[in-house]
VEXVORO-775041 format. One record per residue (C-alpha): residue in three letters; x, y, z. Coordinates in steps of 0.5 Angstrom, whole numbers, plus 500, padded with zeros to 3 digits. Layout:
alaXYZ ...
END
This chain:
met514475499 lys512478506 lys507476504 ile508469507 ile510472513 phe502474514 leu499468513 leu501465518 leu495469521 ser491463518 ala490460525 leu486466528 phe478465529 phe474471525 cys469475528 ser463476525 cys461485522 asn454488520 thr456490513 gly454495509 glu451495501 ile454492497 ile453492489 thr456487485 asn455489478 gln461491474 asn459498474 pro461504479 val459510480 val466513480 gly463520479 thr464522486 ser469521491 gly470515494 val477510495 tyr479504491 leu480497495 leu485492492 ser484485494 glu489480494 gly485473494 ser488466495 met492462492 ala487461487 pro488464480 gly481470480 ser481471486 ala484478487 lys479483485 leu479490486 ser473494489 tyr470501489 tyr466505495 asn463511494 ser462515500 thr457519496 asn451512497 asp455509502 ser456504497 leu461498495 tyr461496489 gln465489488 asn469485483 ile469492478 phe476489475 arg478482476 pro486480474 gly483474470 asn487467469 phe494469471 gly490473478 leu495472484 phe497478489 pro496485486 asp499488490 gly501496488 met495501485 ile497508484 phe493513480 tyr495517475 gly493522469 ala485519468 asp488511470 ile489507474 tyr495502474 val495496478 thr500491480 glu500483480 gln506479483 gly504472480 asn508466483 tyr513466488 asn520469484 ser517469477 thr514475472 gly509480475 arg504483470 leu502491470 tyr496493468 lys493499467 leu485501468 asp480506467 thr476509474 ser471503472 gly475498472 asn476496464 val482493462 leu487499457 asn493495456 ser497490461 val504487459 leu509483463 val515485467 gly519484473 ile519479479 asn514479483 pro511486482 tyr509490488 ser509497490 leu510502483 cys510511483 val510515477 ser516521476 asn518524469 gly513521466 lys516514467 leu513507472 tyr517505477 ile515499480 thr519494485 asn521487484 gly523485491 pro527478490 ala530481484 gly533487488 asn531492483 val527497480 ser523496473 val523504469 leu516504464 asn514508459 ala508510462 ser503513457 thr505505452 leu508502458 gly513500454 phe519498458 ile526502459 lys530499463 asn532495470 ile535499476 ser540496481 ala537498488 gly537493496 val536487499 tyr528486497 pro526493494 gln519494496 glu514501498 ile516506492 ile514513493 ala517519488 leu518527491 asn521532486 gly524528480 arg527524485 val525516487 phe525513494 val525506495 cys524502502 asn529496502 thr526491506 ser530486507 ile529477505 tyr524475511 gly529470514 gly535471509 asn539478508 gln537484512 asp538491509 ser537498513 thr537503507 ile532507502 ser534507496 val534514492 ile533514484 asp534521480 ala528521475 leu532524469 lys538520470 asp534513471 ser541511477 val541511484 ile544517486 lys544517494 val543510499 ile540514505 ala542508512 leu535508517 gly533502522 lys532495519 asp527493514 pro524500512 phe518499510 ser513504509 ile514511507 ala509518505 val510525504 ser508530509 lys505536508 asp512539508 asn514535503 asn518531507 ile519525506 ile517520512 ala519513513 gly517507518 cys522501520 leu519496523 gly526492525 ala527500529 asp523499535 gly517502531 lys521508529 leu519513525 tyr525518521 glu524524517 ile528525511 asp530531508 pro529529499 ala534534498 ala539534502 phe538527503 val539526511 ile535525516 leu531532521 asp529527526 thr526521529 leu520518533 ser518512537 asn513509540 gln511504545 trp506499540 gly511500535 phe511500527 gly508495522 lys506498515 asp502504512 ile504511513 ser498516511 val499524513 asp494528515 met495534511 gln491539515 thr495537522 asn502534519 asp500528524 ile502521522 tyr497515522 phe500507521 ile498501523 ser503499529 asn506492530 ser501491536 asn496492530 his492499532 ile492504529 val497510531 lys498518530 ser504520531 asn507528530 phe514530531 ala513536533 ser510535539 arg513528540 thr507524542 ser504518539 val497515541 ile492510538 ala487513535 val483507532 asn483501537 asn484494535 ser476492539 glu477484536 pro485483536 ala485476535 gly480476530 ser481481526 phe489483522 phe489490519 tyr493489512 gly492496509 tyr489502511 leu489510509 phe486517513 asp481522508 ser485528510 val478532507 asn474528509 arg475525516 arg475518515 his481512516 tyr480506512 ile482499514 ala483494511 asp482488515 ala484482513 arg482477518 asn485470518 phe487471510 ser483465507 val476468509 ser473475506 gly476481508 leu473487511 leu473495509 lys472498516 ile470506515 tyr472510522 asp471518523 ile475521525 asn473521533 ser473513531 ala467512531 leu465505526 ile462508521 asn461502515 ser463496515 phe463492508 ser465484506 thr470485501 gly475480497 ile480475500 ala486479503 pro484487503 arg491490502 arg490496498 leu487503499 met486508495 leu483515495 arg479517489 
END
């Protein structure tokens, strides 16, 4: 799993920070706007958790869902309709699990699926779930969670996104093994790969821009971002920056600025039109923090950062305004990874 790379940072020191109000009950107030936070946990089953930050009362509701006895490394999370879908990797090279939850974290359904299922998206009423070690994408009925088929992709598919009836899959390479530099494009009607787009090495994050183009970032391409035409499957533009590329592209739907975690552990803002890149949120504690998850809220103009610290202690949810001023900080589960707006 890609997580193994980051566990090597466990020797880092961690910071002590002031935190906001934390509510430990299982009944979050979810009728207002907020952010869901999925923490991977440790190797101990049941240490993973789903939390909810309510931006109206500025409180974090911890433990609204725990994956249970299986409970190893949940990493994918999306909304579809009124429900939340969460993937859980499980032990390396083993079958994982998919959970269907309501907005309060109650389990509506769950099934075994794939090999280390990581990220997921929805198109044409179907779930598409990446299975890294198996090199394929599992397709399930989104309503029933019934299995439909597996679709072969590239080397270690991880991040995935859907747009206009197509599914775009980042083939991210195996750490220390076979390499890849492509995005596989799946037709959601035919459920087959119709195109392979060659980029730089290790496409590691993918998003949709304000003007409905695909934006992808590559770990092994000197921090390069790619803008892709989702219909013609051609590269429209590329953009590099001096801080490198890490993960988690998030697009400002007002300005079309592209935010992401850099390889140097900052939040960088890039813009294709102006050809500029600047640090948007500076990591002022590089020896005690590790930016492991990121989300930009285009409406409320906020940065949400999941800081895993050293991956063995409780992480932090850090919230910054558009001017990079810290609004609040909350203690989270171990290895907070995925953030999702409500």
